[in-house]
C-alpha positions as CSV (number, residue, x, y, z in Angstrom):
1,X,-21.8,-7.4,-8.2
2,X,-19.7,-8.0,-5.1
3,X,-16.2,-9.5,-5.3
4,X,-13.6,-10.9,-3.0
5,X,-9.8,-11.2,-3.3
6,X,-8.3,-14.7,-2.9
7,X,-4.7,-15.1,-1.7
8,X,-4.6,-18.7,-3.1
9,X,-6.2,-20.1,-6.3
10,X,-8.8,-22.8,-5.9
11,X,-7.9,-26.3,-7.0
12,X,-10.6,-26.2,-9.7
13,X,-12.5,-23.3,-11.3
14,X,-15.9,-25.0,-11.4
15,X,-17.9,-27.1,-9.1
16,X,-18.2,-27.2,-5.3
17,X,-15.4,-25.7,-3.4
18,X,-14.7,-25.5,0.4
19,X,-14.1,-21.8,0.8
20,X,-11.3,-20.5,3.2
21,X,-12.4,-19.5,6.7
22,X,-11.9,-15.8,6.1
23,X,-14.0,-15.8,3.0
24,X,-16.7,-17.8,4.7
25,X,-16.8,-15.2,7.5
26,X,-17.2,-12.4,5.0
27,X,-20.0,-14.1,3.1
28,X,-21.9,-14.8,6.2
29,X,-21.4,-11.4,7.7
30,X,-22.7,-9.8,4.5
31,X,-25.6,-12.2,4.4
32,X,-24.9,-13.3,0.8
33,X,-28.0,-15.1,-0.4
34,X,-27.7,-18.7,-1.9
35,X,-28.5,-17.6,-5.4
36,X,-26.6,-14.3,-5.3
37,X,-23.6,-14.3,-7.7
38,X,-20.3,-12.7,-6.8
39,X,-16.8,-12.7,-8.1
40,X,-13.6,-14.2,-6.7
41,X,-10.6,-12.3,-7.9
42,X,-7.6,-14.7,-8.4
43,X,-4.1,-13.8,-7.1
44,X,-2.5,-14.1,-10.5
45,X,-5.3,-12.3,-12.4
46,X,-8.7,-13.2,-13.7
47,X,-12.0,-13.8,-11.9
48,X,-14.3,-16.7,-11.1
49,X,-18.1,-16.3,-10.8
50,X,-19.4,-18.0,-7.7
51,X,-22.4,-18.5,-5.4
52,X,-22.6,-19.4,-1.7
53,X,-24.8,-22.2,-0.3
54,X,-25.3,-20.3,3.0
55,X,-23.1,-22.8,5.0
56,X,-19.5,-23.6,4.0
57,X,-19.6,-24.5,0.3
58,X,-19.1,-22.2,-2.6
59,X,-20.1,-23.2,-6.1
60,X,-17.7,-22.0,-8.8
61,X,-18.9,-21.4,-12.4
62,X,-15.6,-20.8,-14.3
63,X,-13.6,-17.8,-15.4
64,X,-15.3,-14.5,-16.3
65,X,-14.4,-11.0,-17.1
66,X,-13.3,-8.6,-14.4
67,X,-15.5,-5.4,-14.4
68,X,-13.8,-2.2,-15.6
69,X,-14.3,1.0,-13.7
70,X,-14.1,4.4,-15.6
71,X,-11.2,5.7,-13.5
72,X,-8.6,8.2,-14.6
73,X,-5.0,6.9,-14.2
74,X,-3.7,8.7,-11.1
75,X,-0.4,8.2,-9.4
76,X,0.1,9.7,-6.0
77,X,3.7,10.6,-5.0
78,X,3.4,11.8,-1.5
79,X,5.5,12.6,1.6
80,X,4.8,9.8,4.1
81,X,2.8,10.4,7.3
82,X,3.8,9.0,10.6
83,X,2.5,5.9,12.3
84,X,-1.1,4.8,11.7
85,X,-1.8,7.9,9.6
86,X,-0.1,5.9,6.9
87,X,-2.9,3.3,7.1
88,X,-5.4,6.1,6.6
89,X,-3.5,7.3,3.6
90,X,-3.6,3.8,2.0
91,X,-7.4,3.4,2.7
92,X,-8.3,6.8,1.4
93,X,-6.1,6.6,-1.7
94,X,-7.7,3.2,-2.5
95,X,-11.2,4.6,-2.1
96,X,-10.3,7.5,-4.4
97,X,-9.2,5.2,-7.2
98,X,-5.5,6.0,-7.1
99,X,-3.6,3.5,-9.3
100,X,-0.1,3.8,-7.8
101,X,1.3,5.2,-4.5
102,X,4.9,6.3,-4.3
103,X,6.6,7.6,-1.1
104,X,8.1,11.0,-2.0
105,X,11.3,12.3,-0.3
106,X,11.3,16.0,0.1
107,X,13.6,18.5,1.9
108,X,11.2,18.7,4.9
109,X,10.3,15.0,5.0
110,X,10.6,13.5,8.5
111,X,9.3,9.9,8.0
112,X,9.4,7.8,4.8
113,X,13.0,8.4,4.0
114,X,14.0,4.7,4.1
115,X,12.6,1.7,2.2
116,X,9.5,0.2,3.9
117,X,9.8,-3.2,5.6
118,X,8.2,-6.3,4.1
119,X,5.7,-6.4,7.1
120,X,4.6,-2.9,6.6
121,X,4.0,-3.4,2.8
122,X,2.1,-6.6,3.5
123,X,-0.1,-4.7,6.0
124,X,-0.9,-1.9,3.5
125,X,-1.6,-4.3,0.7
126,X,-4.0,-6.2,2.9
127,X,-5.7,-2.9,3.9
128,X,-5.9,-1.9,0.2
129,X,-7.6,-5.3,-0.7
130,X,-10.1,-5.0,2.1
131,X,-10.9,-1.4,1.1
132,X,-11.4,-2.5,-2.5
133,X,-13.9,-5.1,-1.4
134,X,-15.9,-2.5,0.5
135,X,-15.7,0.1,-2.3
136,X,-16.4,-2.2,-5.2
137,X,-13.0,-1.6,-6.8
138,X,-11.6,-4.7,-8.5
139,X,-7.9,-3.7,-8.7
140,X,-5.9,-2.4,-5.6
141,X,-3.3,0.3,-6.0
142,X,0.4,-0.7,-6.2
143,X,2.4,0.6,-3.3
144,X,6.1,1.3,-3.9
145,X,8.6,0.2,-1.2
146,X,11.4,2.7,-2.0
147,X,11.1,6.5,-1.5
148,X,11.9,8.6,-4.6
149,X,13.5,12.0,-4.3
150,X,11.3,14.8,-5.6
151,X,13.6,15.8,-8.4
152,X,13.6,12.2,-9.8
153,X,9.8,11.6,-9.6
154,X,9.0,12.5,-13.2
155,X,11.2,9.7,-14.5
156,X,9.0,7.2,-12.5
157,X,5.8,8.2,-14.3
158,X,7.0,9.8,-17.6
159,X,3.7,9.7,-19.3
160,X,1.7,11.4,-16.6
161,X,1.1,15.1,-16.2
162,X,2.6,16.3,-12.9
163,X,0.6,18.6,-10.6
164,X,2.0,19.8,-7.3
165,X,-0.6,20.4,-4.5
166,X,0.2,23.8,-2.9
167,X,-2.1,25.8,-0.7
168,X,-3.6,29.0,-2.2
169,X,-2.5,27.9,-5.7
170,X,-4.7,27.8,-8.8
171,X,-7.8,25.5,-8.1
172,X,-7.3,21.9,-9.2
173,X,-10.8,21.7,-10.7
174,X,-10.1,24.7,-12.9
175,X,-6.7,23.3,-14.0
176,X,-8.4,20.0,-15.0
177,X,-11.1,21.8,-17.0
178,X,-8.8,24.1,-18.9
179,X,-6.0,21.6,-19.5
180,X,-7.6,18.1,-19.5
181,X,-5.0,15.4,-18.8
182,X,-5.1,11.7,-19.8
183,X,-3.0,10.6,-16.9
184,X,-2.0,12.5,-13.7
185,X,0.9,12.5,-11.2
186,X,-0.1,14.2,-8.0
187,X,2.7,15.6,-5.8
188,X,2.0,16.0,-2.1
189,X,4.7,17.6,0.2
190,X,5.4,17.0,3.9
191,X,4.0,18.8,6.9
192,X,5.1,22.4,6.4
193,X,4.8,22.1,2.6
194,X,7.4,22.1,-0.1
195,X,10.4,24.3,0.4
196,X,11.1,27.5,-1.6
197,X,13.8,25.7,-3.6
198,X,11.3,22.9,-4.4
199,X,8.7,25.4,-5.6
200,X,11.3,27.1,-7.7
201,X,12.1,23.8,-9.2
202,X,8.4,23.3,-10.1
203,X,8.6,26.6,-12.0
204,X,11.8,25.6,-13.9
205,X,10.5,22.1,-14.7
206,X,7.1,23.3,-15.9
207,X,5.2,21.5,-13.1
208,X,1.8,23.1,-12.5
209,X,0.9,24.1,-8.9
210,X,-2.8,23.6,-7.9
211,X,-4.7,24.1,-4.6
212,X,-7.7,22.3,-3.1
213,X,-9.3,24.3,-0.3
214,X,-8.9,27.5,1.8
215,X,-7.8,25.2,4.6
216,X,-4.5,23.2,4.9
217,X,-5.0,19.4,4.7
218,X,-2.8,16.8,6.4
219,X,-0.7,14.5,4.2
220,X,-3.0,11.6,4.4
221,X,-6.0,13.7,3.3
222,X,-4.5,15.9,0.6
223,X,-3.7,13.3,-2.0
224,X,-6.9,11.3,-1.8
225,X,-9.0,14.6,-1.8
226,X,-7.2,15.7,-5.0
227,X,-7.7,12.3,-6.6
228,X,-11.4,12.4,-5.7
229,X,-11.7,15.7,-7.6
230,X,-9.8,14.2,-10.5
231,X,-12.0,11.1,-10.7
232,X,-15.2,13.2,-10.4
233,X,-14.1,15.5,-13.2
234,X,-13.2,12.4,-15.4
235,X,-16.5,10.7,-14.7
236,X,-18.4,13.8,-15.6
237,X,-16.4,14.2,-18.8
238,X,-17.1,10.6,-19.8
239,X,-20.8,10.8,-18.9
240,X,-21.4,14.1,-20.9
């Protein structure tokens, strides 16, 4: 069932409702049929089942349960890419089912060392909601505003198993199979990778290093690619 995010809650949760212009545009563009049900996700939680009359009215049928997707809890702590590549990171991370995105401050980090502005965060949250609607994901990821130094990241997600993505390291898929996690913290370094001191810290702190491909991926690709492997492994595990 399709769903759409609302930025404002309707005056009532049942009966005829004049939908906002943007929602009307989406419904018409997707050719939603008059008897086709869809969900409206409320800004403060919860969902309303609805149908479109094909013109400008939406019929609301009260609160209903939000569907649950079988996704592994994955937090992505990543060095931040420059410019519009950050948009690509948010979109890909949302598609890959990442639950939380944290900007990571490393020795070689160039961008993402200062807190993000309100406007940038609003843009990324909007991109995440739009991506959720396209990929049938009912909950967008949270996006943290403040960069976290690498050596402090474990305290941000204390229950997750940290895995640093390092080229030529032990394959991530094999690590997941041999040491199945219940929650993951993926660490992605900047262009040029983690420094020697940072990799030595991984060893001292017991953080596993894993690799993805024989090639080197850009920042905005590495985290989402790793999360996709994690979600595929988790889905297969639950389906077996």
